[in-house]
FILOLO-668372 format. One record per residue: x, y, z of N, C-alpha, C, O in turn; residue in three letters; residue number from 1. Coordinates in Angstrom, 3 decimals. Example, Ala and Ser with C-alpha at 12.3 -4.5 7.8 and 13.67 -1.06 7.14 Angstrom:
BEGIN
((13.190,-5.690,7.800),(12.300,-4.500,7.800),(13.200,-3.300,7.800),(14.236,-3.319,8.465),ala,1)
((12.850,-2.250,7.080),(13.670,-1.060,7.140),(12.900,0.030,7.870),(13.409,1.138,8.039),ser,2)
This chain:
BEGIN
((0.726,-1.325,-0.025),(0.014,0.247,-0.013),(0.928,1.175,0.111),(1.895,1.329,0.857),met,1)
((0.333,1.923,-0.974),(1.298,3.491,-0.884),(0.407,4.834,-1.086),(-0.822,4.838,-1.018),asp,2)
((1.008,5.683,-1.278),(0.295,6.879,-1.809),(-0.621,6.837,-2.730),(-1.410,7.776,-2.836),glu,3)
((-0.672,5.945,-3.408),(-1.513,5.814,-4.981),(-2.450,5.141,-4.471),(-3.469,5.403,-5.111),asn,4)
((-2.694,4.300,-3.540),(-4.007,3.270,-3.364),(-4.887,4.184,-3.039),(-4.589,5.296,-2.604),ser,5)
((-6.115,3.739,-3.245),(-7.333,4.791,-3.161),(-8.725,3.603,-3.321),(-8.765,2.442,-3.729),arg,6)
((-9.653,4.438,-2.846),(-10.810,3.532,-2.686),(-11.772,4.691,-2.720),(-11.717,5.722,-2.050),val,7)
((-12.779,4.290,-3.738),(-13.428,5.387,-4.483),(-14.883,4.597,-4.165),(-14.940,3.386,-4.378),ile,8)
((-15.976,5.270,-3.684),(-17.143,4.918,-3.056),(-18.185,5.613,-3.448),(-18.378,6.734,-2.977),ile,9)
((-19.123,4.999,-4.479),(-20.188,6.036,-5.495),(-21.665,5.907,-4.664),(-22.270,4.841,-4.771),ile,10)
((-22.169,6.856,-3.942),(-23.594,6.782,-3.313),(-24.369,7.649,-4.282),(-23.938,8.484,-5.078),asp,11)
((-25.531,7.286,-4.051),(-26.713,8.365,-4.603),(-27.848,7.573,-4.601),(-27.980,6.453,-4.108),gly,12)
((-28.843,8.403,-5.331),(-30.610,7.862,-4.886),(-30.799,6.135,-5.795),(-30.170,5.839,-6.810),pro,13)
((-31.354,5.638,-5.407),(-31.848,4.293,-6.159),(-32.075,4.535,-7.559),(-32.535,5.620,-7.912),val,14)
((-31.817,3.692,-8.341),(-31.972,3.387,-9.659),(-31.141,4.680,-10.564),(-31.581,5.031,-11.659),ala,15)
((-30.054,5.241,-10.028),(-29.464,6.505,-10.947),(-28.657,5.909,-11.360),(-27.677,6.646,-11.467),ser,16)
((-28.425,4.862,-11.714),(-27.157,4.457,-12.296),(-25.635,4.122,-11.704),(-24.644,3.865,-12.388),gly,17)
((-25.691,4.174,-10.654),(-24.520,4.078,-9.665),(-23.625,2.936,-9.842),(-22.423,3.113,-9.643),lys,18)
((-24.116,1.635,-10.238),(-23.501,0.920,-10.339),(-22.796,0.905,-11.909),(-21.569,0.888,-12.005),asn,19)
((-23.553,0.913,-12.967),(-23.187,1.092,-14.240),(-21.824,2.278,-14.168),(-20.667,2.063,-14.530),glu,20)
((-22.328,3.428,-13.646),(-21.214,4.515,-13.512),(-19.934,3.705,-13.052),(-18.954,3.392,-13.728),phe,21)
((-20.261,3.402,-11.459),(-18.616,2.405,-10.911),(-18.024,1.569,-11.758),(-16.836,1.707,-12.051),ala,22)
((-18.887,0.468,-12.321),(-17.923,-0.286,-13.285),(-17.330,0.310,-14.390),(-16.224,-0.144,-14.687),gln,23)
((-17.792,1.243,-15.105),(-17.187,1.959,-15.900),(-15.834,3.038,-15.696),(-14.893,3.276,-16.452),lys,24)
((-16.157,3.537,-14.420),(-14.644,3.791,-13.728),(-13.906,3.310,-13.230),(-12.836,3.885,-13.031),leu,25)
((-14.119,2.114,-12.823),(-13.443,1.201,-12.279),(-12.199,0.387,-13.460),(-11.004,0.121,-13.331),ala,26)
((-13.254,0.176,-14.665),(-12.340,-0.054,-15.534),(-11.512,0.900,-16.185),(-10.459,0.459,-16.647),lys,27)
((-11.754,2.103,-16.322),(-10.900,3.287,-16.827),(-10.002,3.320,-15.929),(-8.894,3.282,-16.464),gln,28)
((-9.939,3.380,-14.678),(-8.996,3.486,-13.508),(-7.909,2.422,-13.354),(-6.831,2.474,-12.762),leu,29)
((-8.645,1.185,-14.234),(-7.818,-0.135,-13.545),(-8.041,-0.463,-12.216),(-7.079,-1.017,-11.685),asp,30)
((-8.969,-0.298,-11.549),(-9.312,-0.328,-10.190),(-10.147,-1.690,-10.101),(-10.701,-2.111,-11.117),phe,31)
((-10.240,-2.398,-8.856),(-11.164,-3.313,-8.799),(-12.554,-2.874,-8.316),(-12.884,-2.181,-7.353),lys,32)
((-13.386,-3.583,-9.428),(-14.791,-3.338,-9.171),(-15.584,-3.827,-7.718),(-15.711,-5.050,-7.663),tyr,33)
((-15.913,-3.384,-7.014),(-16.899,-4.243,-6.065),(-18.279,-3.867,-5.701),(-18.629,-3.002,-4.899),ile,34)
((-18.961,-4.605,-6.373),(-20.294,-4.146,-6.177),(-21.185,-4.339,-4.871),(-21.102,-5.138,-3.938),pro,35)
((-22.054,-3.318,-5.157),(-22.847,-3.212,-3.733),(-23.192,-4.277,-3.161),(-23.504,-5.283,-3.798),gln,36)
((-23.186,-4.208,-1.793),(-23.553,-5.609,-1.031),(-25.417,-5.807,-1.174),(-26.261,-4.911,-1.145),gly,37)
((-25.588,-7.035,-1.303),(-26.997,-7.096,-1.354),(-27.488,-7.491,0.007),(-26.823,-8.294,0.661),asp,38)
((-28.485,-7.041,0.434),(-29.041,-6.721,2.028),(-29.470,-8.289,2.029),(-29.269,-8.822,3.120),val,39)
((-30.054,-9.188,0.967),(-30.294,-10.377,0.992),(-29.352,-11.291,1.757),(-29.612,-12.295,2.420),lys,40)
((-28.459,-10.832,1.559),(-27.199,-12.015,2.196),(-27.216,-12.125,3.571),(-26.888,-13.139,4.187),asn,41)
((-27.695,-10.818,4.182),(-27.871,-10.635,5.782),(-28.725,-12.075,5.988),(-28.485,-12.701,7.020),leu,42)
((-29.561,-12.538,5.186),(-30.516,-13.455,5.587),(-30.474,-14.903,4.912),(-31.438,-15.563,4.524),trp,43)
((-29.081,-15.241,4.869),(-28.710,-16.293,4.666),(-28.406,-17.280,5.623),(-27.558,-16.950,6.453),lys,44)
((-28.911,-18.465,5.719),(-28.885,-19.991,6.704),(-27.699,-20.671,6.226),(-27.781,-21.738,5.616),cys,45)
((-26.197,-19.885,6.570),(-25.134,-20.861,6.131),(-25.104,-20.890,4.850),(-25.605,-19.985,4.183),gly,46)
((-24.404,-22.127,4.223),(-24.089,-22.336,3.097),(-25.120,-23.366,2.464),(-24.811,-24.028,1.473),asp,47)
((-25.857,-23.428,2.832),(-27.432,-24.661,2.533),(-28.216,-23.921,1.429),(-29.091,-24.515,0.799),ser,48)
((-27.923,-22.685,1.201),(-28.767,-21.861,-0.036),(-30.084,-21.301,0.800),(-30.633,-20.268,0.413),gly,49)
((-30.503,-21.918,1.797),(-31.769,-21.605,2.411),(-31.702,-19.837,3.237),(-30.763,-19.294,3.819),leu,50)
((-32.736,-19.470,3.032),(-32.499,-18.111,3.528),(-33.761,-18.003,4.659),(-34.789,-18.666,4.515),thr,51)
((-33.581,-17.211,5.640),(-34.841,-16.743,6.661),(-36.065,-16.378,6.019),(-37.143,-16.409,6.613),phe,52)
((-35.911,-15.968,4.606),(-37.056,-15.722,4.132),(-37.884,-16.980,3.485),(-39.062,-16.963,3.130),gln,53)
((-37.081,-17.934,3.432),(-37.894,-18.965,3.217),(-38.682,-19.600,4.128),(-39.507,-20.397,3.683),asp,54)
((-38.609,-19.418,5.357),(-39.084,-19.666,6.615),(-39.959,-18.952,7.118),(-40.623,-19.382,8.062),leu,55)
((-40.142,-17.809,6.648),(-41.266,-16.540,6.985),(-42.727,-17.269,7.045),(-43.472,-17.227,8.024),asp,56)
((-42.983,-17.901,5.895),(-44.216,-18.460,6.056),(-44.822,-18.934,7.140),(-46.037,-18.868,7.331),ala,57)
((-43.676,-19.634,8.201),(-43.905,-20.598,9.292),(-44.090,-19.662,10.603),(-44.529,-20.029,11.693),leu,58)
((-43.663,-18.408,10.250),(-43.817,-17.546,11.637),(-44.849,-16.696,11.438),(-45.411,-16.557,10.351),leu,59)
((-45.258,-15.852,12.893),(-46.510,-15.078,12.811),(-45.933,-13.719,12.086),(-44.712,-13.572,12.146),pro,60)
((-46.691,-12.731,11.419),(-46.463,-11.458,10.709),(-45.315,-10.809,11.113),(-44.291,-10.541,10.484),pro,61)
((-45.768,-10.508,12.719),(-44.487,-9.443,13.349),(-43.263,-10.216,13.474),(-42.337,-9.515,13.883),lys,62)
((-42.980,-11.318,13.278),(-41.920,-11.826,13.354),(-41.113,-12.092,11.794),(-39.917,-12.370,11.695),his,63)
((-42.047,-11.938,10.660),(-41.059,-11.873,9.909),(-40.216,-11.132,8.938),(-40.567,-9.954,9.000),arg,64)
((-39.404,-11.262,8.197),(-38.082,-10.427,7.483),(-39.080,-9.150,6.856),(-39.915,-9.170,5.952),ile,65)
((-38.708,-8.282,7.558),(-39.122,-6.550,7.013),(-37.894,-6.395,5.986),(-36.719,-6.145,6.252),tyr,66)
((-38.579,-6.643,4.574),(-37.490,-6.168,3.336),(-38.003,-4.994,2.753),(-38.917,-4.386,3.311),asp,67)
((-37.536,-4.625,1.737),(-37.555,-3.606,0.935),(-39.161,-3.586,0.609),(-39.979,-2.684,0.790),leu,68)
((-39.352,-5.152,-0.039),(-40.892,-4.982,-0.976),(-41.774,-4.979,0.419),(-42.923,-4.622,0.156),glu,69)
((-41.625,-5.215,1.573),(-42.368,-5.321,2.534),(-42.717,-3.786,2.891),(-43.803,-3.291,3.192),ser,70)
((-41.448,-3.196,2.761),(-41.755,-1.465,3.193),(-42.639,-0.791,2.326),(-43.490,0.034,2.662),phe,71)
((-42.350,-1.250,1.027),(-43.112,-0.781,-0.218),(-44.389,-0.716,0.075),(-44.965,0.352,0.277),tyr,72)
((-45.011,-1.989,0.128),(-46.471,-2.427,0.466),(-46.928,-2.002,1.740),(-48.136,-1.794,1.862),ser,73)
((-46.080,-1.815,2.830),(-46.771,-1.419,3.904),(-46.001,-0.496,4.890),(-45.626,-0.986,5.955),asp,74)
((-45.687,1.075,4.550),(-44.489,1.349,5.329),(-44.538,1.721,6.743),(-43.625,2.130,7.461),pro,75)
((-46.030,1.460,7.066),(-45.938,1.963,8.606),(-46.924,0.637,9.139),(-48.056,0.923,9.528),lys,76)
((-46.510,-0.740,9.155),(-47.298,-1.786,9.750),(-47.628,-1.418,11.120),(-47.077,-0.518,11.754),pro,77)
((-48.530,-2.147,11.516),(-49.289,-1.890,12.636),(-48.667,-2.408,13.928),(-48.172,-3.467,13.541),lys,78)
((-48.405,-2.312,15.163),(-47.735,-2.739,16.343),(-48.026,-4.267,16.106),(-47.098,-5.075,16.074),val,79)
((-49.132,-4.584,15.967),(-49.183,-6.188,16.379),(-48.770,-6.868,14.948),(-48.777,-8.099,14.945),ala,80)
((-48.423,-6.228,13.770),(-48.002,-7.096,12.585),(-46.358,-6.342,12.591),(-45.933,-6.006,11.485),glu,81)
((-45.506,-6.101,13.758),(-44.513,-5.668,13.641),(-43.776,-4.542,13.393),(-42.666,-4.478,12.865),gly,82)
((-44.838,-3.187,14.029),(-44.560,-1.985,13.737),(-43.279,-1.697,14.144),(-42.731,-2.495,14.904),gly,83)
((-42.644,-0.621,13.752),(-41.410,0.397,13.808),(-39.869,-0.692,13.391),(-38.720,-0.624,13.829),gly,84)
((-40.421,-1.515,12.508),(-39.382,-2.528,11.953),(-38.804,-1.532,10.759),(-37.678,-1.883,10.405),arg,85)
((-39.066,-0.935,10.399),(-38.385,0.433,9.367),(-37.240,0.722,9.568),(-36.415,0.821,8.660),ala,86)
((-36.905,0.970,11.190),(-35.547,1.237,11.421),(-34.486,0.162,11.275),(-33.311,0.458,11.058),gly,87)
((-35.006,-1.371,11.422),(-34.309,-2.224,11.536),(-33.653,-2.292,9.968),(-32.457,-2.331,9.681),met,88)
((-34.787,-2.293,9.071),(-34.433,-2.528,7.636),(-33.405,-1.206,7.368),(-32.584,-1.494,6.498),leu,89)
((-33.276,-0.131,7.780),(-32.230,0.821,7.730),(-30.965,0.267,8.128),(-29.999,0.438,7.385),gln,90)
((-30.828,-0.448,9.322),(-29.846,-1.071,9.976),(-29.226,-2.405,9.094),(-28.050,-2.569,8.771),val,91)
((-30.200,-3.158,8.854),(-29.701,-4.031,7.928),(-29.119,-3.879,6.553),(-28.489,-4.770,5.984),asn,92)
((-29.418,-2.476,5.966),(-28.848,-1.812,4.820),(-27.644,-1.359,5.368),(-26.668,-1.694,4.697),tyr,93)
((-27.390,-0.685,6.402),(-25.739,-0.023,6.906),(-25.187,-1.464,7.072),(-24.023,-1.489,6.671),phe,94)
((-25.555,-2.521,7.464),(-24.730,-4.033,7.737),(-24.004,-4.450,6.609),(-22.836,-4.838,6.586),lys,95)
((-24.963,-4.315,5.478),(-24.987,-4.583,4.091),(-23.791,-3.905,3.655),(-22.842,-4.484,3.126),ser,96)
((-23.865,-2.446,3.929),(-22.890,-1.421,3.254),(-21.633,-1.526,3.807),(-20.622,-1.270,3.154),arg,97)
((-21.609,-1.951,5.177),(-20.269,-2.109,6.131),(-19.422,-3.272,5.703),(-18.191,-3.272,5.720),leu,98)
((-20.326,-4.441,5.248),(-19.646,-5.870,4.695),(-18.763,-5.559,3.577),(-17.557,-5.808,3.558),tyr,99)
((-19.597,-4.865,2.418),(-18.792,-4.231,1.226),(-17.941,-3.618,1.403),(-16.945,-3.866,0.723),thr,100)
((-17.878,-2.511,2.390),(-16.631,-1.863,2.640),(-15.573,-2.695,3.176),(-14.397,-2.598,2.825),tyr,101)
((-15.988,-3.467,3.983),(-14.645,-4.450,4.582),(-14.335,-4.732,3.727),(-13.242,-4.247,3.437),asn,102)
((-14.995,-5.730,2.602),(-14.560,-6.261,1.575),(-13.186,-5.731,0.554),(-12.120,-6.252,0.227),asp,103)
((-13.785,-4.562,0.302),(-13.055,-3.484,-0.142),(-11.464,-3.026,0.380),(-10.413,-2.787,-0.215),ala,104)
((-11.928,-3.041,1.948),(-10.636,-2.532,2.689),(-9.750,-4.106,2.623),(-8.528,-4.079,2.770),met,105)
((-10.279,-5.086,2.456),(-9.540,-6.322,2.783),(-8.592,-6.425,1.454),(-7.376,-6.612,1.447),leu,106)
((-9.356,-6.276,0.467),(-8.726,-6.078,-1.076),(-7.481,-5.352,-1.291),(-6.508,-5.736,-1.941),his,107)
((-7.645,-4.177,-0.619),(-6.805,-2.583,-0.712),(-5.612,-3.170,0.204),(-4.474,-2.918,-0.193),leu,108)
((-5.737,-3.857,1.278),(-4.623,-4.149,2.091),(-4.019,-5.002,1.979),(-2.820,-4.877,2.225),leu,109)
((-4.560,-6.342,1.537),(-4.088,-7.575,0.678),(-3.188,-7.082,-0.712),(-2.041,-7.502,-0.866),ser,110)
((-3.564,-6.536,-1.291),(-3.039,-6.094,-2.578),(-2.410,-5.050,-2.704),(-1.348,-5.046,-3.326),thr,111)
((-2.948,-3.873,-2.115),(-2.163,-2.511,-2.126),(-2.586,-1.806,-3.192),(-1.967,-0.799,-3.536),gly,112)
((-3.805,-2.274,-3.927),(-4.292,-1.501,-4.794),(-5.782,-1.940,-5.218),(-6.402,-1.288,-6.059),lys,113)
């Protein structure tokens, strides 16, 4: 690692072309492109291919995964249905971004570029 080692993070609104822009920029600068983390990876159950979402139907509504689709269909669920979970959705997105950032830093520290 030296003074030329860099990490560029692209942030912006949903569906604004961030991934496409980041891929082109990484290619032009000869950087490694690390795609945005997928929040769905947080719900994987080990290496089985099973996710916690696969088990949702077995749970009462207030204990089911509150994902982006759930938010779009019901942004303010009643307390009996798990109200107040929009904050946890934000925390999950933050964790996903943190894991992606950790992957980028691991690559940078391992390779120096």
